[in-house]
N, C-alpha and C positions, 0 to 999 in steps of 0.2 A: 255297323256291328250292332247287337242287340241293346236295348235301352233296359236296363236293369231297375226293378221296383225300388231297390235299396238306394241307388244313386238318386234316383228321380226325387225319392223322399228327401235325401240329403239337401238336394238342390233347393226344394220346397222349403226346408227349414231355414236354409240360408235366406231365401226370398222373405219368408215370414219375419225373420230378426231385422232385416234391412227395413222392412215396413214399419216395424214398432219403433226402430230407432230413429226413423226419419218422422214419425208424428208425435213424439212425446218431448216433453221438456222436464226440467228440473231433475229429479232422481231417476236414474236407469236402472230397471229391474231386469236384468237379461236372461233370468231364469223364468219369467213368467209366461213365456211361449210354450215351455215344455210340459207343464203340468197344472192342474187346477190347484188353487190355493187350498190349504186345509180347512180354512174356516168356510169355505164355500160347499164342502161335501154336505153337512147336515141340512142346508137349505134345499139343496138339490133333492135329497130324500124325502124331504116334507112335501115337496110339490108333486113327488111321485105317489104320495100316500104311503109310502113304505116307513117302518120303523127305522130311526137313525141308528146305525152302528154305534157300539161304545166309543166314547172318545179315545183317540190314541195319543201316544207322546207329541208334545209339539214338534213341528218339524222345524229344522236348524234355520236360523235367520238367513235371509238370502243376500247374496253379494250385490248390494245396490250402492251406487255412487252417483254424484253429481255428473250431468252430461258436461262434456268437455275437460274432465279431471285429466291433469297433466300428469304424464308418467316421463320422469327423467332417466333414460335407458342408457347406461353404460355397458351395453351389449353388443356382440359382434363374433366374429369367427378370425380371428388370429391377423388381421390386417387392415389397413384403412379401406381396401378395395372390397372387403367382405363384411361391412358394418351394414346398418339399416338405411343409411343414406349413401347416394351415389357419391363416389370418388371423384375428384377432378380429372384425374387420369383416365378414367372409365367415361365420364361423361362429356369430357372436352368442352366445347362451347354450347352443346346442348345434344341430346341424344334421343331419338325416335324409336320408341320400342314396338314390339308386335301388338300391343294394345292399341295403337295409334296415337299415343300420347308422347310428348316430348318433355323430358326431363333434363334438369340441369344439376350440376354440381351442388351437393348440400341438401338436394330433395331427397324426401323418403322414396325409397324403393316401392315398386308396386305392391308386393305383399304388405308392406308396412302401411302404404296408404289404405289398404283394404282392411287391415285391422283397425284402423282408425275408425273407419266407416262403420263396421259391423259392431264394435264394440263402444263406440260413442267416446272415445278417449282423444287425448292430443299428446302425441309423443315429441319429445325433446330428445333428440340425440345427442348424448355426452360421451359416446364411445371414442377411445383413445387410438384404436386401432392397433392394439397389442394382443399378444398370446393371452389366453385366458388366465394364466398365473400372473403375468406382469400388468393386465389390466387390474385385477383385483388388488394387486401391491400399490398400483398406482392411487387407487380410491380408498384403501383401507383405513387411512387416517383423516378422510374427509367424506364418510359415508353419508353424513348429512346432507351432502349435495347432489345426491342421487338416489333414485328409488329403487332401481334393479341393476344387478351387475354381473358380468361374466366371471367365472373363477374355475379353477379346478375343483373336482367333487372333493378332495382332500383339504384343501384350503377354506372352501364354504363350509364344510362340516367342522372344521377346527374353530373357525372363527364363528360359526353358529352355537358352538358350545360356550361361547364367551358371550353370546348375547347380540353380537354384531350382525347377525343374518337371521330372519324370522324363520321359526319353525312351521312349515307349512302345513306338518301333521295336525297341528291344533284346528286347522280348518278344512279338514277332507271331507266333513258332512257337509260341507257347503260347496264343495268341488266334485259333482257328481261324475263328471267325465273322467278326472283324474285318479278318483278314488276307485272307479269301475276299472280302470287300466290297471292299477296296482294289484286289485283283486284277482283279476283275470291272470296276472303275470307275478306270481310270489317271488320269484327270484329276483325281480326288479325291486320290489319292496325291500327285500334282504340288502340289495346292493346299495340303496340310498338311505339306509337307516342310520342315523348319525348318534343315537344315543338309544341302548337297549332298555334303559330304565323308563324312558318317557316315550319311545318310540318315535323320536323326533327326525323330521326330514328337513334338510335345510337348502335343498337345490333342486329344481326342475330337471330331469335326467334327459340327456340326449342320446338318441338312436340314429346312427348312420346305417339303417337297416337293423334287424334284430333277428336272432335265430337262424342265421344263414352264414355262409363261408364268405370270409373278407378277402384275405390275400392268396394267391394262387402262383405255381410255377407257369411261367410263360416260356415258349421255344419257338424258333424258327423252324416249324414242322417241314418245310420243304427241304431245308438242309439235311434233317434226319433222314426223308425219304431217298434224297439223293445219294446219301453214304449207304444206306442198309437195305434197300429194296432191289428186288429183281433176281433173275437166275444167274448161275456162276459168279466168279469173283469180281470184285471191284476193281476197277482200273482207272488211272488218271496220267495225263502226260506229265504231270509234274506235282511234286508235294514236297513238305518240309519232314522234318524228324521230329517225333515226339522227345520231350525232355527226357533227362535222366530220371527215372521213377523215384519219387519220394513217398507218395501215399502208399499205405499198406491196406490190405484188405479189412472190411468191417463185416462183411456177410460170411457165412460159413464156407469152407472149401471142400466139404464132405457132406453126404446125407441127402435129404430131401426136405423141402418146404411148400405145403400146401398153401396157396393164397387164394381167397374168395375174389373173384372179379366179375363185372358186369360183362355179358356176352357183347360180341363185336357189335351186333345190331340193336343193342340196348334192350332187350326183350326179357332179360331174366339173369339170373347169376349162376355162374358155373366156377368149377375150382380148375386152377391151373398151378402146375407143380413146377417149382424150380429144382432140378435134378443136378446137384453139384457131385454126385458119384459119376454121373455121365460126362458132365462138361467140365468139372475143376471150377475154380474161382477165376474170373476173367482177369481180375487187377493180379492175382498171384502169376498167371501165365504171362502177362504182358510184362510184369516187372522181372520175369526170369529171362525174359528177352533183351532187356535193357531199352536202350534210345533206338527207336525203328522208325523206318519211313512211314508215312500217312498210310500208304496204301496196304501196307503188311498190317498195320494197326486195325484199318477197317475190316480187313478179310479175318483177321484173328476175332473181331467182335462178332462177325455175321457168323463164323462156325460156331462160335459160343452159343448164341441165340438158338440157332438150329439144334444143338445138341442139348442143352440145359432145359429147353422146352419142347423137346421131341417133336419138332416140326409144326408145333401150334400156331405160330405166326406166318407159317409158309413163307412165301417170297416177300410179304409185306412185313419184314421184321420191323420196321419203323413203329409198328402198333404196339410194341413193347413199351415205347415211350409215349406216342401220341394217340393211340387207339382207345376206344371206349373200354377196351379189354386190357389197356395198359396193366403192366406188373412190375415196372422199373424200380430198382433200388439204388443207393449211393454209389455203390461199386460199379454197376452198370453204367450210371451217369458218368462217373470220372472216366471210365473207358471210352464213352462217347465224346467226351469233352476233349481227350486226346486226339481223337480222330477228327473232331472239328476243328481244333487249333493246328493240327497237322496238314490240313487240306483245304488253306485258304484259295489257292488258285482254282480248284473246281468248284468252290461254294460261292466265292464273290469276286474271284478273278483278280486278287490282290495277293501281296506277300504275308497278309496279316487279318487274324480274326479273332475277336475277345470272346472267351468263354461265358463265364458269370460275370454279371456287372450290376451297378444298382442305378437308379433312376438318376440321382444327383449326387455324384461322387466327392464333392466338397461340403455336403450337407449330411450332419450326423444323424439327422431324422430318417434320411433315406440310406444311408450307409448301414444303418441298424437293421434293415430287411434282410441284409446277407446273415446276420446273427439269427434272425428269426427263422430262416431257411435252414440253417443249421440244426435247430432242434427237430425239424422235420427229417432231415437226412439222417440224423444219428438216433433218433428216437429219446431226445431229451426233453422232459416237461420243464415249463416255466419261462422259455425264451421268447414266448408270445403271450404271455399272460394278460389278463384283463387289469392286473395291479401290479405294479412293479414286477418283480420274478417269482411271484408266488403261484403255489398251486397244492393241491391236497394229494397225498399220498394214500395208497390202499387201506391203510388203518386210520384214516381220517385225520392225521396230524398235518399240520401245516408246514410246507416245505419252502425253501428258498434257493433258486437255481445257483445264485452267486455264491453259495456255500456248500455246493455238491462238487465233488471231485469228477464226476463223469461229466459235468458241465465243461469243465476246462479240457478233459480229455476229447470231447467232441470237437472244441476249438481248436485243439493241437492238430487233429485230424484235418481240419478246414485249411489251417496254415499249411498244411503238407500239400494240399491242393494247389495253394496260392502259389508255393515255391515251384510248382511245375509249370507255372504260367497260365494256368487255367482261369485265374480270375483276372480281371481287366487291368491294364496297366494304370489307369486313372484312379481305380480304387486302391491299388496298392500305393500310388503316390500323392494320394489326396488331392489330385488335381481338378481343375474346373471342368468337370465333364459332365453330360447328362444323357439319360437313355435316347433322347429323340436323336442326338447326334450319331449314337451307334445304329439306329434303326435307319435314320434317313441316309446314312453312308453305307448301309448294307455291310457294317463291320461288327455286330455282335449277336450273339447266339441267344443267351436266355438271362432272365432276372425273375425275381420272385417280388409280386406287385400286385396292386389292384386291376383287375381284368378290364373294366369298362374304358378307364383312362389311358391304358396302356395298348390297347389293341384299336385304338381310333386311327392309328397310321396305316392300317389295311383299307380304310375307305379309299376309294378311288379318287376322290377329290383331294387327297392328301399327296397325291403323286409320288409316293414313297416306294411302294412294291410295284414289281412288274407282273405280269400274269404267272400264277401260278405259286407266287411267293406269299407265305402267310406267317403270321406272328400270333401265336395262339395259347391260351390257357392249356395246360395238359394235366393228366391225373396227378395227384400228390403222391410221393414216393411211398414203396413199402419199407418198412424199417421194423426193429425189434423193439416193442414199447413194454416196459415193465408195469403191466397194468394189475399184477396180481396173479397172472397166469404163470405156472411153474415153467421157469426157463425164459420167460418174455414171451410176448404175443406178436409174431410176425404179421403185420397188418398194416393198412393204411390210417394214418389219424392226424387230423389237423388242429392245432391249438388256435388257429386262426377263426375264432367264432364270434360272431357280432353280438354284442350286448351293450349294457350301459356305458357309454364311453366316459373318458375320465374328465370331461368337461360338463358345465351346467351354468345355469342361471339361477342367482338368488335374490331375495328383497332385502333391501337395506332397512334394518330396524330404525336407524337413526332418520333415515329420509321418509318413512311413513309413520314415524312416531306422532300420536294424537292426531293423524288425519285417516279417518276411518276411509274416506274417498280413495285415497291412494292405496291404502292398504288392499281394499277390495277389488280396485281396479286391476292391481298387480296379480293378485290370486284369480280373478276372472280370465286373465290373459292365459296364465298357465292353464288352467281347467279347459279354456277355449281350444288350446292348442292340442288338447289329446282328445277333442270331441272328433267324429267322423270327418265333419266339415273343415275343422281346424287342421287336422293331419293332411288333408289334401291341400287346403292352403299353403301350409308349411313346406310341402313337398314340391307343388307344381306352380305356385303363385296362384293370382287371381283367376276367375274363370274367362277371362279375354284370352288367356294363353292356353286354354284347354279347348279341343275339338267338341262341338256340340251338334246334335241333332237339329232339325227344323223347329222342332217344339221346345227347344233350349235345354233338353236333357243331354247329359255327357254321351259322347261315343265312347264305348269301353272295349276293353280287350281282357283276356284272361292272364292274370299273372299270379303264379304259385297258388292257383286255385281260386282266385278271386277276381270278380270283375273290377277293373281299375280305368280310370279316364286316359284317353289317348291325348296327347298334346296336339295343338293346333299346328296345320301346316306352316303358319306363319312363324309360330314358335320354333318348329324345327329348322326352317331356313334361317333364322336368325341366329339360332344356336351355333351354326356352321360358320355363318357369317362374322359373328362377334366373338366367338369362343372355340373356332376351329372343331366343333364338334364335342367339346370337352363339357358334358353336363354340370359336372359340380362348379366349376369356374363359372359356367353361365348363370346357374340358379344362385350362386352366393353373391357374385359381383353386379349382376344386372336386375334380377328379380328379387334379391333379398329373401329367398326361401332356403331351406335347409341349413339354417345358421344354428339352429338348436332344435329341441323337442324330438318328435318322432318323424324321421325320415322315410318315406317308402321308396323301395328301390326300384319302383313300377316306372318312374319318370327316366331314371338312368337307364333301365334295361331298353327302353325305345330308343335311346341314342347311342346304344352300343352296337358296333359295327356287327354285319353279317358274320364275319369270322369270329369276332368276341362272343357273340352269342353260342356259336358252333362250340368252341372250347368250354365254356361256361355250362352250357347245356349238358356235355358229357359228365361233368363233375356234378352236376345237379342229379343226374340219373343215378350216379354211384351213391350219392348221398341218401337219396330217397331209397335205394335198395340196401342200403346198409353196409355197402363195402368200403366206404368212408367213414370211420368213426370220429367224434367230436365232443368237447365238453357239452353238457347238458345243462340249461338254464333251470335247473330243478335240483332238489335234494336227493341224491341218487343212493341206491343200496350200496354201490361200489364208490366211495368218495372219490376215487381217481378220475372219474368221469363227470365230477361236478365242477362247474365254473366257479372260480374264485369271484366273490362279490369285488365291484370296481371299488368301493370304499369301505374299510372297517370301521367300527364305531369306537376308535380310541378315544381316551378322554383328553383335555387339555393338557393335564400332567403327562399323560403318556406320549401325545403329540411333541410336547416340549422336549421331552427325553428322546424321542424319535430324531427330532430335528438336530440333536447334538451328533447324531452319527453322520457326519457331512459327506463321507464317502459313498453314502447308501441313499441320500435324498435325491429328489428329482433332478437337481443339477450338480449332483455328485459325479463318482467316476464311473458311472454306468448310466449316464444320461440318454436318452433318445430325443433330445433337443437339437435343434439345427446346428448351433455354434458352440455346442458343448462337447464333452470327452465322454468317449464309451470304451470302457478298458476290453470289452469283449472283442470291438471291432479292432482295437489295437492288436489284439493277440492274433487275430485272422492275418493281420498284415506283418506282424512283426515276431510271432510267437511269443515266448515267455520272456519278455524285455523289461517286466516290471521288477525293480528291486525287492527281493525277499519274496518274489513268487515265481520261482524258477522250475516249478513243476506243477502238476494238476492238484497234487496233496499240498503243497506249500500254499497255492493261491486260495484253495478252500480254507485252508487253517487262518491265513491271513484276514480274509474277510471276516471269518467267524470270531476270531479272538483277538486282533488287532483293530479292525475296523468297527467294531460293535455289532457284528451280525448276530451273534447269539443273542444278545440283548434285544436286539431289534426284533428277531424272530419270536421271543418270548412275549414282547409286547403285543405284537401282532396276534399271536396266538391267544393272549387274554381276551382280546377284542372278539375274536371269532368265537371264542367259547360263550362269550355272553350273547353274540347274536344267535348261535345255536339255541341257548336258553330261551331267547326271545322268540324265535319261530316255534319251538316246542310249545310255548305258552300260548301262541297265536292259534295253534293247531290241536 
């Protein structure tokens, strides 16, 4: 593949830096290679015989520090396996990686060995292997023992306001790479601003990809094809009966709706019409029939698709759900789920198949994915927000999904779906079940999750699927979204949009106090991570894991319109051998990359199965052509389309008050953490079972008036208003 000048220059920069570091002693000036020093300019002009230009303001002091400066790093990603050093369980008695080096437990991972070499520092790994929140809590009373620490954005900002964490913004002029990144991405700057009076920044942001879709619906597309495609009626030797209907229609029963969709071949956009006057509502028709056998249910759905779409999908009716031109909605999905669950003998040769499931059904973090999916199905904002459950309404006011009646109405509808047996038994029983069990045993139909990790099972090396079987990302659903359009806008919209994550790394004020070397080295590490070479290192690991040409330059491929490096063949083989093809696990557990800062999806894309790329590719085309809308990482004319900042700049007093609303805090009643409780999940399983919350109206009222929701939202709104003023002043 072609050798780009850009990447050649990038590699040359790294080589120059390595040469500089290898040959110098005493203080290290890692900026000196990038530009001539200010005082050298007049001399150069004098030698040329030209008049010297007027003197400009002195350049900011450079981040210099003593060679071998020690940084005590309490940083990592949520477990002992995903820290800076190799865990004993991962390394065993010693492990040889694709770079040919043997590593042992306690050794720094390759990425961080390279950081030491390039920056001329020494890393002491102090990470305790906790989640970001718990790691910060462990160290917050002993910050003098560390120099950098993992934390949630909210905690790092809160303690930054108390002087516990360094204000990075004071040093931006000495951090050219980080400063340039923020200037090019103003929504990022807003998301990490901790104080609107000072413009303080208390953490380096983490991006698991940016400005791209995150989670997607995934389906066994072969099952959809088996049920819906072909001439004539569906036939089966044996089937089950559908449950007595509980779910009621969400979409209209009459009239017509025009939906913009991508053409089947992906060449452009066209309009497809849902004609309810011709076909009626499929749920209304099924409900009128009551409990019916699986064959009758399938033929009812086939007829509906033919009539509602006037033959648009032809005999490949499955394309309503799985095609590039898909236009499915929640009512059509429920009808399909009824058909799937009632026809296991045809689909997997057993008497049982699960409809919707989650990746780990004893893990609240994964069970919450079903809550996120509810928002997409029923057009409810805030259930997949970048901060808590917050979003902007069309008038620019800040809203909290936990205080909205329509949120609980949507969950009530999802509970009705569950009552029909269309959500997995393990999810309903909170048992120890995992997605891979459903996929490996051919007993699950769909869930809502990350495409790359969940489509790995399609790879032939996994031995999971037979020829023709596919588990693949499908188009996000059509729903009615109240975006300011009169009566609502029937469209595809995803709130699952990548931005600044809720974790980051901060610098300990006590740790670096009185030690300019430590402070400068910590700042330089952050700045380096946002340089072109730093971004590649933090995503791919060192050059030894990247494929190179004979001249040493990177072999590249085009990803999202840019040339990005290919991983080495040995890296690819090792990824499958040691991590079963799971890029994220491999990068974090073995290489030490993707633990923080800006992660490119280019490495992950290369490791995605062919089927995974096929499904994600269709969604990518739809986003590019505008048939899937999403929050914007910008200040938009219609605030409804604006992404909520990951952190809002509340003061210490405000944060103290917010923390008193314990039901609404990160570990409260709406938590998305592994071992915590999520009231929304509970409602999907059991309905309105909470005392005092027997209806949608009562639920919203309880959160607003009894759990402090109204005061909580007022404090968040105050912070947003200050952030708006800060943004306006900057522009």
